[in-house]
N, C-alpha and C positions, 0 to 999 in steps of 0.2 A: 567475134562480135556476139555470137549466140551464147558462148560460154560466159562472157561478161554480163549479158542480160540475165541469164539464169542465176549467176552469182549475186547480182544486184537484187533480184527479186527474193532470193533466199535470205539475204541480209535484212531486207526490209521486213519480211515476214517474221524473222527472228526478233528483231527489235520491237515489233508490234506486240509480241508476247511479254516483253519486259515491262512495257507501259511506263507511264510517267506518274507515279504515285508517291506521295509523301505522307508520313504518319506523324501525328501529334498526340501526346497524352493530355487528358484533362481529368482532374480528380475533383469530385464534389461530394456533397452530403445529401442524404435522403431529405426530400421535402423542399429543396431549393429549385430554382429555375436555372438552367444552364444553356448557354449559347455556343453552338459548334460553328466556328467561323469558316466561311467559304466565300471567295470573292473572285470576280473576273473583270476584265477591262471592257466595260460596256461602252466607254467612249470610242473604242476601236471597233468592237464587234456589233454594237447595238445590244438590245436585250436578247438573251439566248435561253432556250429551254434547259432545265436541269432537274436532277432528281437526287434524293437522299435515300439510302438503303442501310439495312443492318447486315454486317458481315463484309468480307473483302469485296472489292469492286470487280465485277466480272468483265469479260471482253466487251460487252455492250449492255447498256441499260444499268439498272441498279438491282442488286440482290435484295430480296425481302424489302421491297420498297415501302418507305414510311411516308414520303411526300414527293409530289411531282408538281412542277410549275412550267408554264410556257414562257417564263421570263417576265410576265406581267401579272398573272394571277395564279393562285393555287388551283391546280386541276384536280388533285386527289390527295388525301391524307389518311393515314391509318387510324389516327386518333385526334381528338380536339386538343390534346396536350402538345401536339407538334404544330409549330407556327413559324412563319417567316416574319421577323421583326425588323429587318433592315430595309434599306431603300432599294427595291428591285430595279428601278431605272438606273441606279448607279452601279449595278452589278453585284449587289450584296445578296448572296444566296445562302446566308447563314441560317441554320436551323436552331430554333429555341425549343427546348423540351421543358414543359412546365411540371412542377412538382415531381421531380425525378424519384424513381424507386430503384432499389437494388437490382431489380430485373432489367432495368434500362442499361446496365453495364454491358460493355462490349465494343465491337468495332462498328463505326458508322462511316459510310462512304458518300462523298459528294461527287457527282459527275456533271460537268458543264458540257453540253452538246455543242462543241465548236464545229462549224461546217468544214467538210473535207475529210480525208482519210487519216486515221490514226493520230488525231491531234486533239481529242477531248481532254479537257483539264480534269484531273482526278485528285482527290484528297481523301485520305483515310485518317480518322481520328479514333483513338482508343479512349472510351469514357469509362471511368471507374467511379461507382457510386458507393460511398461508405455509409454504414448505418450511423444514425445520430447517437449521441451519448446520453443515456438516461440519467437524470439526476432527480433526487427527491428532497423536498423541503418540508420539514415538519414544524408546526407552530402549536403551542399550547396556550390557551387563554388563562388568565389568572382570576377568574370569577369563582363563585362558590361551586359552580358546576365545571368540572374539568372537561374541556373539549379539545380534541386533537384534530387538526386538519392536515391532510397530506396532499401535496401537489406534486404530481409527477409530470415530467415533460421531457421532450427530446431537445437537446441543444444541437443546433445546426452550425456547421462551420461555413466559411465562405468559399466560393468557387476559386480554384487555383488553376492557372494555365501552365 
């Protein structure tokens, strides 16, 4: 019996290190807003605390935390560019990053703090932010004075999942 209990504890500990993490890629363009989706069953659990971090999800909490919520309100955020735009009461823990920059590229982790041992919901998303495409438009007027106007702008693509 003692051997069975020891083996059982070892297997549980081993499985806890594997975790329940899924990964999703998102590709977007500089200057757009992007939403990283994360959702849980609030009908079953009620509202739950959660966090978003940069980098792989550690054994507890969020690495390089960018936003934390108690499930009802935002408790902390690294920047005003990070926002929760979904219905928190419905379990929408999605993170919106406004006006993304190339430096926002990388792995983001969402951790929902589900009560009990080893059962937090975890989601990792890889965000890739591509630079916009520079285009130039030149016009010349046909008056006695020749005037050239140059307009340079960045063309942004749409977010893709």
